[in-house]
C-alpha positions as CSV (number, residue, x, y, z in Angstrom):
1,M,80.5,72.9,119.2
2,L,80.0,69.8,117.2
3,A,76.4,69.6,119.3
4,W,75.4,72.6,118.5
5,L,76.1,71.8,114.6
6,D,74.4,68.6,114.4
7,D,71.4,70.3,116.4
8,R,70.5,73.1,114.1
9,L,71.3,71.0,110.9
10,A,68.3,68.6,112.2
11,A,66.0,71.5,112.9
12,A,66.7,72.5,108.9
13,G,66.1,69.2,107.8
14,I,69.7,68.2,107.1
15,E,71.9,65.6,108.4
16,R,75.6,65.4,108.7
17,T,76.7,62.4,106.8
18,G,80.9,62.2,107.9
19,E,83.2,63.3,110.0
20,M,84.6,67.2,109.7
21,P,88.1,68.2,108.3
22,A,90.6,70.3,110.5
23,P,89.6,73.5,111.0
24,R,91.0,76.5,109.4
25,T,91.9,78.8,112.0
26,R,93.3,82.5,111.7
27,P,93.5,85.5,113.9
28,W,90.4,86.8,113.0
29,G,88.2,83.4,113.5
30,T,87.6,80.0,112.7
31,V,86.2,78.0,109.8
32,W,85.0,74.1,109.7
33,S,83.1,72.3,107.1
34,A,81.1,68.8,107.3
35,P,79.6,67.0,104.4
36,T,75.4,66.7,105.0
37,T,72.7,65.5,102.8
38,R,72.1,69.2,101.1
39,G,76.1,69.0,100.4
40,T,79.0,70.6,102.3
41,V,78.1,73.1,105.2
42,W,80.5,75.9,106.6
43,M,80.1,76.6,110.3
44,K,81.9,79.8,111.3
45,A,83.1,81.4,114.6
46,P,84.4,85.3,113.9
47,G,87.1,86.0,116.3
48,P,86.1,88.8,119.4
49,T,87.4,91.9,116.5
50,T,84.8,90.3,114.1
51,A,82.1,88.4,116.1
52,F,79.9,91.7,114.7
53,E,80.1,89.6,111.5
54,V,77.2,87.4,113.0
55,P,74.3,89.5,113.3
56,L,75.6,91.6,110.1
57,Y,74.5,88.0,108.6
58,E,70.5,88.5,110.4
59,I,70.6,92.3,108.6
60,L,71.9,91.2,105.2
61,A,69.7,87.7,104.9
62,R,66.5,90.5,106.0
63,V,67.1,93.4,103.3
64,A,69.4,92.2,100.6
65,P,68.4,88.0,100.6
66,E,69.4,87.2,96.8
67,H,73.0,88.9,97.6
68,V,74.5,87.0,100.3
69,L,74.3,83.4,101.7
70,K,71.1,82.7,103.9
71,P,72.0,81.0,107.5
72,I,70.8,77.7,108.5
73,A,72.0,79.2,111.6
74,V,73.6,81.7,114.1
75,D,73.9,81.9,117.4
76,T,75.2,85.7,118.1
77,D,76.1,85.2,122.0
78,R,78.6,82.9,121.0
79,A,79.1,84.1,117.5
80,W,78.7,81.5,115.9
81,V,77.1,81.7,112.1
82,L,75.7,78.4,109.8
83,L,76.0,78.9,106.3
84,P,75.1,76.2,103.2
85,D,77.3,76.0,100.3
86,G,77.4,78.8,97.7
87,G,79.0,77.4,94.7
88,P,82.6,78.1,93.5
89,A,84.3,82.0,93.9
90,I,84.2,83.2,90.5
91,A,88.7,83.8,90.5
92,D,88.4,79.5,90.6
93,R,87.3,79.8,86.4
94,L,88.2,83.0,85.2
95,T,91.3,85.1,84.6
96,G,92.5,88.3,82.6
97,A,90.1,89.9,80.2
98,T,87.3,87.6,81.0
99,L,87.3,88.1,84.9
100,A,86.9,91.5,84.5
101,A,83.8,91.5,82.1
102,E,82.5,89.4,85.1
103,M,83.1,91.8,87.5
104,A,81.6,94.3,85.4
105,A,78.5,92.1,85.3
106,I,78.4,91.1,89.1
107,L,79.3,94.6,90.7
108,P,75.9,96.6,89.8
109,Q,74.5,93.7,91.7
110,Y,76.5,94.7,95.4
111,G,75.5,98.6,94.0
112,R,72.1,97.6,94.6
113,M,72.5,95.7,97.4
114,Q,74.2,98.5,98.8
115,R,71.4,101.1,98.0
116,A,69.0,99.0,99.6
117,L,70.8,98.6,103.2
118,A,71.7,102.5,102.8
119,P,68.5,102.9,105.3
120,H,69.8,100.5,108.1
121,A,73.3,102.5,108.5
122,D,72.1,103.0,112.4
123,E,71.2,99.3,112.0
124,L,75.0,98.1,111.1
125,V,76.9,100.6,113.9
126,A,74.4,99.0,116.6
127,A,75.6,95.1,115.2
128,G,79.1,96.3,115.6
129,V,79.9,97.4,112.0
130,A,83.0,99.6,112.0
131,D,82.1,103.5,111.1
132,M,84.1,104.6,108.7
133,R,82.2,107.4,107.3
134,P,83.7,110.7,106.1
135,A,83.1,112.6,108.9
136,A,85.0,109.8,110.9
137,M,87.5,109.3,109.0
138,P,90.3,112.1,110.9
139,Q,89.8,110.5,113.6
140,R,91.1,107.0,112.1
141,F,93.4,108.0,110.3
142,A,94.9,109.2,114.1
143,E,94.1,106.2,115.1
144,A,95.8,103.9,112.3
145,I,98.8,106.2,112.5
146,D,98.8,105.5,116.3
147,A,98.7,101.5,115.3
148,V,101.1,101.4,112.6
149,G,103.8,103.6,115.0
150,A,103.2,100.7,117.4
151,Y,104.1,98.4,115.0
152,V,107.1,100.7,113.4
153,E,108.5,100.9,117.2
154,R,108.4,97.5,118.0
155,A,109.9,96.1,114.5
156,G,110.3,98.7,112.0
157,S,113.3,99.9,110.1
158,A,114.7,103.3,109.9
159,A,113.3,103.3,106.2
160,E,109.7,102.5,107.8
161,R,109.7,104.8,110.2
162,E,111.1,107.0,107.4
163,L,107.6,106.3,105.7
164,L,105.4,106.6,108.5
165,G,106.6,110.3,109.3
166,R,105.8,111.0,105.8
167,V,102.4,109.5,105.6
168,A,101.5,111.3,109.0
169,D,102.5,114.4,107.1
170,H,100.1,113.7,104.9
171,E,96.9,114.4,107.5
172,H,95.9,118.2,106.5
173,V,95.6,116.4,102.6
174,F,93.4,113.4,104.1
175,V,91.8,115.4,106.0
176,G,90.6,117.6,103.1
177,W,89.7,114.8,101.3
178,C,87.5,113.3,104.0
179,E,85.7,117.1,103.6
180,R,85.6,117.3,100.6
181,L,83.8,113.4,100.7
182,A,81.1,114.3,103.1
183,G,79.8,116.8,100.8
184,L,79.3,114.5,97.9
185,P,76.2,112.6,97.1
186,G,76.3,108.8,97.8
187,A,74.2,107.7,101.3
188,P,77.1,105.6,103.2
189,S,76.2,102.2,103.3
190,L,78.1,98.9,103.8
191,D,82.2,98.0,102.1
192,H,82.6,94.9,101.8
193,N,86.2,95.8,102.3
194,D,87.7,92.8,100.8
195,L,85.5,93.0,97.6
196,H,87.8,90.1,95.6
197,P,86.4,88.0,93.1
198,W,87.8,84.5,95.8
199,N,84.4,86.2,97.9
200,I,82.1,86.5,95.2
201,L,80.2,83.2,95.0
202,A,78.7,82.1,91.5
203,E,76.7,79.1,90.4
204,E,77.6,79.6,87.0
205,P,81.0,82.1,86.5
206,G,81.1,83.6,83.5
207,T,77.6,84.1,83.1
208,G,77.2,87.6,84.6
209,G,74.0,85.8,86.7
210,Q,73.3,85.8,90.3
211,A,76.1,86.5,92.3
212,R,76.4,86.0,95.9
213,F,78.7,87.7,98.2
214,Y,80.7,86.1,101.0
215,D,83.2,87.1,104.0
216,W,81.8,90.0,105.9
217,G,84.4,90.1,108.4
218,D,86.3,93.2,106.9
219,S,83.2,95.4,106.3
220,V,82.2,98.7,107.2
221,L,80.2,101.1,106.9
222,A,81.7,103.9,104.8
223,H,80.7,106.2,101.6
224,P,79.8,103.3,99.5
225,F,82.2,103.9,96.5
226,A,84.8,102.8,98.5
227,C,84.1,99.6,97.8
228,M,85.5,99.2,94.8
229,L,89.0,100.1,96.2
230,V,90.1,96.5,96.5
231,P,88.3,95.0,92.8
232,L,89.6,97.8,90.8
233,A,92.7,96.7,92.4
234,Y,92.2,92.9,91.8
235,V,91.4,93.8,88.3
236,Q,93.8,95.9,87.4
237,G,96.3,93.5,88.8
238,Q,94.6,90.7,86.4
239,L,94.8,92.9,83.3
240,G,98.3,94.1,84.2
241,S,96.9,97.0,82.9
242,G,96.7,100.6,83.7
243,L,94.0,102.8,85.0
244,G,92.9,104.0,82.4
245,D,92.6,100.3,80.5
246,P,89.0,100.1,78.9
247,D,88.4,96.8,80.8
248,L,89.0,98.5,83.7
249,L,87.1,101.3,83.5
250,A,84.0,99.1,82.3
251,V,83.8,97.6,85.5
252,R,84.1,101.1,87.4
253,D,81.5,102.4,85.1
254,A,78.8,99.4,85.2
255,Y,79.3,99.9,89.4
256,L,78.8,103.4,89.2
257,D,75.7,103.2,86.1
258,V,73.8,101.8,89.5
259,F,74.1,105.4,91.0
260,A,73.8,107.3,88.0
261,D,70.5,109.5,89.4
262,L,72.9,111.2,91.7
263,G,75.0,113.1,88.8
264,P,76.6,112.8,86.1
265,H,79.1,110.1,85.2
266,E,82.1,112.6,85.2
267,D,81.2,113.6,88.7
268,L,80.1,110.0,90.2
269,A,83.8,109.3,88.5
270,E,86.0,111.6,90.3
271,S,84.0,111.0,93.6
272,L,84.5,107.1,93.5
273,E,88.4,107.9,93.0
274,L,87.8,110.4,96.4
275,A,85.8,107.7,98.6
276,C,88.6,105.4,96.9
277,R,91.6,107.2,98.3
278,V,90.4,107.6,102.0
279,G,88.6,104.3,102.2
280,K,93.0,103.2,102.5
281,V,92.9,104.2,106.0
282,A,89.4,102.3,106.7
283,R,91.9,99.2,104.9
284,A,94.5,99.6,107.5
285,L,92.5,99.8,110.5
286,V,90.9,96.6,109.4
287,W,94.5,94.6,108.5
288,H,95.2,96.0,111.8
289,R,91.8,94.6,113.5
290,A,92.4,91.1,111.6
291,L,96.6,91.1,112.5
292,T,95.5,91.9,116.6
293,A,92.0,90.1,117.1
294,N,94.1,87.4,118.8
295,G,95.0,89.5,121.8
296,S,98.7,90.4,120.0
297,Q,100.1,90.7,116.6
298,D,102.5,88.3,114.8
299,D,105.3,91.2,113.5
300,E,107.1,88.4,111.7
301,G,103.9,87.2,109.7
302,R,103.2,87.1,106.5
303,F,100.9,90.7,106.9
304,A,102.7,92.2,109.7
305,G,103.4,94.7,107.6
306,A,100.4,95.0,105.6
307,P,98.5,98.0,107.8
308,L,101.8,100.1,107.1
309,E,101.9,99.5,103.3
310,T,98.1,100.1,103.5
311,M,98.7,103.5,104.9
312,A,102.3,104.3,102.5
313,A,99.7,104.0,99.4
314,L,98.1,107.6,100.5
315,L,100.7,108.6,98.6
316,D,100.7,106.9,95.9
317,D,99.3,108.4,92.4
318,S,96.5,105.5,92.5
319,H,93.7,105.8,93.9
320,V,93.6,102.0,94.0
321,G,97.3,101.8,94.5
322,G,98.3,99.7,97.7
323,A,94.6,97.8,98.5
């Protein structure tokens, strides 16, 4: 691995200038950093269930280079990607209403990227991005119930078994959501699926300038508006407010402005709420994928219950609850 890193750096006219710190290892992948003559670089080795992130970077760099970190090198056979440093995450410096304003300035960039990527949906699936388009989601619901059910059977409490039963009984409602969403405007595109401010990089946070979106290992192909599930939940938490907070609505509306040609704003806002509800199942399956990336699940780990909690959020009144 180190030989490949040094060779790829040299090919790009870069030299490593020091030892590499210990890597950060998670079930879903390992990340190394290294000091170089052009600053810190990052090497990522996704696990088997998220190896699609490597060819995905190639697609993103070709179709939407201004919105992502352009890889220094990729090795699709070994699922390695070498990236430059992208500057600080906006969450490093911003909180509260200031963070909300920055998200309102930046998320339209993500929407424009989605529109550029929409014609490449088949290519994204061929690269390994999971298909979470509305027509696929009834089957995905069944898969999520089975996956969460296995966890509950092994380690769940009586209350968790009862909760999962109520979620399973919600299937007919969920299928109706999927059918409605499938008929609404919005070409399927890339849903980052974890689009919180720690995964948004900016050289000058707080200016609303060019941002780059990072860490694509949770991404899926879905109705584009499903991407707002996580950022809206995060901003709502920062504001400590309800869904009607003007600062939160400004974030939603700024994103939807990119799709204004698809219909009246009120209709788009309703579509976004529906997409976020349907997207909770994709989010639960992504959690499960991450937790079982090494072939088994730690039932006592910090996030062991996350898939169940996310599926249970289908029962919430809030379209962003449980994100």
